[in-house]
C-alpha positions in Angstrom: -30.5 26.0 -0.3 -33.8 26.3 1.4 -35.2 29.1 3.5 -33.9 27.8 6.8 -30.5 27.0 5.3 -30.4 30.6 4.0 -31.1 31.9 7.5 -28.3 29.9 9.0 -25.9 31.1 6.3 -26.9 34.8 6.8 -26.9 34.7 10.6 -24.0 32.3 11.2 -21.8 32.4 8.1 -19.1 30.4 10.0 -21.4 27.7 11.1 -19.7 24.3 11.6 -20.0 22.1 8.4 -22.2 19.6 10.3 -24.9 22.3 10.7 -24.4 23.8 7.3 -25.0 20.3 5.8 -27.9 19.4 8.0 -29.8 22.6 7.3 -29.3 22.4 3.6 -32.9 22.0 2.2 -36.4 22.4 3.5 -37.8 18.8 3.0 -37.2 17.7 6.6 -38.6 20.8 8.0 -41.7 20.5 5.9 -42.2 17.0 7.4 -42.5 18.7 10.8 -44.6 21.6 9.4 -41.8 24.1 10.1 -43.1 26.0 7.1 -44.2 29.4 8.4 -42.2 32.5 9.4 -42.8 32.4 13.1 -42.1 28.6 13.3 -38.9 29.0 11.4 -37.8 32.0 13.5 -38.5 30.4 16.9 -36.9 27.1 16.0 -33.7 28.8 14.7 -33.5 31.1 17.7 -33.5 28.1 20.0 -30.9 26.2 17.9 -28.6 29.2 17.6 -28.7 29.8 21.3 -28.2 26.2 22.3 -25.3 25.8 19.8 -23.5 29.1 20.3 -24.4 30.3 16.9 -23.9 26.9 15.3 -20.3 26.8 16.6 -20.8 24.0 19.1 -21.6 20.3 18.4 -21.3 19.1 22.0 -21.3 20.6 25.4 -17.6 21.1 26.1 -17.7 21.2 30.0 -14.1 22.5 29.9 -13.8 25.3 32.4 -10.6 27.2 32.9 -11.6 29.4 35.9 -13.2 28.4 39.2 -15.3 31.6 39.1 -17.0 30.7 35.9 -17.6 27.1 36.9 -19.2 28.2 40.2 -21.4 30.7 38.3 -22.9 27.8 36.4 -22.7 24.8 38.8 -22.0 26.2 42.2 -24.1 26.2 45.4 -27.4 28.0 44.8 -26.8 27.9 41.0 -27.3 24.2 40.1 -28.4 21.0 41.8 -24.7 19.8 41.7 -23.9 22.6 44.2 -20.2 22.5 43.6 -18.2 24.1 46.4 -15.2 26.5 46.0 -13.0 23.7 47.5 -14.0 21.3 44.8 -13.8 23.6 41.8 -10.0 23.6 41.2 -10.0 19.8 40.7 -12.7 20.0 38.1 -11.0 22.6 35.9 -9.9 21.4 32.4 -11.4 18.0 33.4 -14.6 17.7 31.4 -15.1 13.9 32.1 -14.9 14.4 35.9 -17.1 17.5 35.7 -19.7 15.7 33.7 -19.8 12.9 36.2 -20.1 15.4 39.1 -22.8 17.4 37.5 -24.8 15.0 35.4 -23.7 11.7 36.6 -23.2 9.6 39.8 -21.7 12.6 41.6 -25.2 14.2 41.5 -27.5 11.2 42.1 -30.9 13.0 41.6 -29.8 14.5 38.3 -28.2 11.2 37.1 -31.6 9.5 37.8 -33.5 12.3 36.0 -31.2 12.1 32.9 -30.9 8.3 32.9 -27.1 8.4 33.4 -26.9 5.2 35.4 -23.4 4.0 34.8 -20.0 5.6 35.3 -19.1 7.5 32.1 -22.7 7.9 31.0 -22.7 11.6 31.9 -19.9 12.5 29.6 -21.0 10.0 26.9 -24.4 11.5 26.8 -23.5 15.1 27.4 -25.5 17.8 25.4 -25.2 17.2 21.6 -26.8 18.3 18.4 -29.1 21.1 17.3 -30.9 21.4 20.7 -28.2 19.8 22.8 -30.0 16.6 23.7 -28.7 15.5 27.1 -28.7 12.3 29.0 -28.9 8.5 28.4 -32.7 8.5 28.8 -33.2 11.2 26.2 -30.8 9.4 23.8 -32.7 6.2 24.3 -36.0 7.9 23.8 -34.9 9.6 20.6 -33.5 6.2 19.3 -37.0 4.8 19.7 -38.7 7.7 18.1 -36.4 8.0 15.1 -35.1 4.5 14.5 -31.6 5.9 14.7 -29.4 4.3 17.4 -28.4 7.5 19.2 -28.1 5.5 22.5 -25.7 2.9 21.2 -23.8 5.3 19.0 -23.9 8.8 20.5 -21.7 10.3 17.7 -24.8 10.0 15.5 -26.2 13.0 17.4 -23.8 15.2 15.6 -23.8 13.4 12.2 -25.3 15.8 9.6 -27.6 13.1 8.4 -29.3 12.8 11.8 -28.5 15.7 14.1 -31.8 17.5 13.3 -34.0 14.6 14.1 -33.9 14.8 18.0 -34.6 18.5 17.8 -37.5 18.2 15.5 -39.1 15.3 17.4 -38.8 17.3 20.6 -40.4 20.3 18.8 -43.2 18.1 17.6 -43.8 16.3 20.9 -43.9 19.6 22.8 -46.5 21.0 20.3 -44.1 23.9 19.7 -45.6 24.9 16.4 -48.6 26.0 18.2 -46.5 28.0 20.7 -44.5 29.5 17.8 -47.8 30.5 16.1 -48.7 32.3 19.3 -45.3 33.9 19.4 -44.8 32.4 22.9 -41.0 32.2 23.3 -41.4 31.5 27.1 -43.2 28.3 26.6 -40.8 27.2 23.8 -37.8 27.9 26.0 -39.2 26.1 29.0 -40.0 23.0 26.9 -36.5 22.9 25.5 -34.5 24.0 28.4 -36.6 22.9 31.4 -36.5 26.5 32.6 -35.7 30.0 31.3 -31.9 29.9 31.2 -30.6 32.1 28.4 -34.0 33.6 27.6 -32.6 37.1 26.8 -30.1 35.5 24.3 -32.9 33.4 22.7 -35.0 36.6 22.3 -32.0 38.3 20.7 -31.5 35.5 18.2 -35.2 35.6 17.4 -35.2 39.3 16.6 -32.3 38.8 14.2 -33.8 35.7 12.5 -37.4 36.9 12.1 -36.8 39.4 9.2 -35.3 36.5 7.2 -37.8 33.8 8.1 -40.3 34.6 5.4 -37.8 34.1 2.7 -37.2 37.8 2.1 -36.4 40.7 4.4 -39.2 43.3 4.6 -38.6 46.8 3.3 -40.6 50.0 2.9 -40.6 50.3 -0.9 -43.8 50.6 -2.9 -43.9 46.8 -3.6 -43.7 46.0 0.1 -46.4 48.5 1.0 -48.6 47.2 -1.8 -48.2 43.6 -0.5 -49.1 44.9 3.0 -52.3 46.5 1.7 -53.3 43.4 -0.3 -52.7 41.2 2.8 -54.8 43.5 5.0 -57.6 43.6 2.5 -57.5 39.8 2.0 -58.0 39.5 5.8 -61.0 41.8 5.8 -59.7 45.3 6.4 -62.7 47.6 7.0 -62.8 50.0 5.3 -61.0 48.4 2.4 -57.7 50.0 1.6 -56.7 51.5 -1.7 -54.0 49.2 -3.1 -51.7 51.9 -4.3 -48.4 51.2 -2.6 -48.6 54.4 -0.5 -48.4 54.0 3.3 -50.9 56.7 4.3 -53.0 57.1 7.5 -55.6 54.5 6.4 -52.9 51.8 6.0 -51.5 52.7 9.4 -54.9 52.5 11.0 -55.6 49.1 9.4 -52.2 47.8 10.6 -53.0 48.9 14.2 -56.3 47.2 14.1 -54.7 44.0 12.8 -51.9 44.2 15.4 -54.5 44.7 18.2 -56.4 41.6 17.1 -53.2 39.5 16.8 -52.0 40.4 20.3 -49.1 42.6 19.0 -48.1 46.1 20.1 -50.5 48.3 18.1 -47.9 50.8 16.9 -49.0 50.9 13.2 -45.5 49.8 12.1 -45.5 46.8 9.9 -42.2 45.3 11.0 -41.0 41.7 10.8 -43.3 40.4 13.6 -46.4 42.0 12.1 -45.6 40.7 8.7 -44.9 37.3 10.0 -48.3 37.3 11.8 -50.0 38.4 8.5 -48.4 35.5 6.7 -49.6 33.1 9.4 -53.2 34.4 9.0 -53.0 34.2 5.2 -51.6 30.7 5.4 -54.3 29.6 7.8 -56.9 31.0 5.4 -55.2 29.4 2.4 -54.7 32.8 0.8 -51.7 33.2 -1.5 -50.3 36.6 -2.3 -47.3 37.4 -4.5 -44.5 39.6 -3.2 -43.6 40.5 0.3 
């Protein structure tokens, strides 16, 4: 099991088998350069939000209360602008709701998503690791990947293919650069088209980040020693004694690094600081052992 598969297992031990199989191994992620802590953490945060912690293969669109349906798709909430009078007829009726929200019952959205025929809205409802939605997106991903997602929508949730649309979207949106800059807002807008669920995405990110380097950071002597070596390798001035003791000089060097990296300069070498150190070391082609 690769690093990203280990993250999924640790964060979502009851992930659906489709996800567990798809995330088993790092080769595909390496093809898309998802090979640094911040990149892994930001990708996984988005996936875990979009899939309800890897518990959802497709958007269900099954609502049991009018109150909840109107919170999501009601007037002033969504372009569908479903009214209280309509809502009862759309409860427990995912096909009709899909048509009303994403299909011909909402012509501007149907045109935007490429759902041009009756039934397209449900057929091409959100699916896969980043919940690819709409006939146009399915067609586009078919062209990019060579997998016929448009003709066979079930391939979106096939373990052999379900990561491909997500990774191509990530690549086309230049989201590795956004991840390197720790810019979750840009990543969320690219994937979601807005900022829906931003707080939840941030919550997943904070949980994933400590695991994204392959080992959780700690405050033991080995961890502090790695920190000192990393800071020295990146030009700490004055140079630190590499003794594994987190004294005032180490704290000062951490604050200087954090300030230069655009992080909160609190002197605490937590997961985000260590991830930024690894990014800088990787960019400089410097390899250190340990954490």
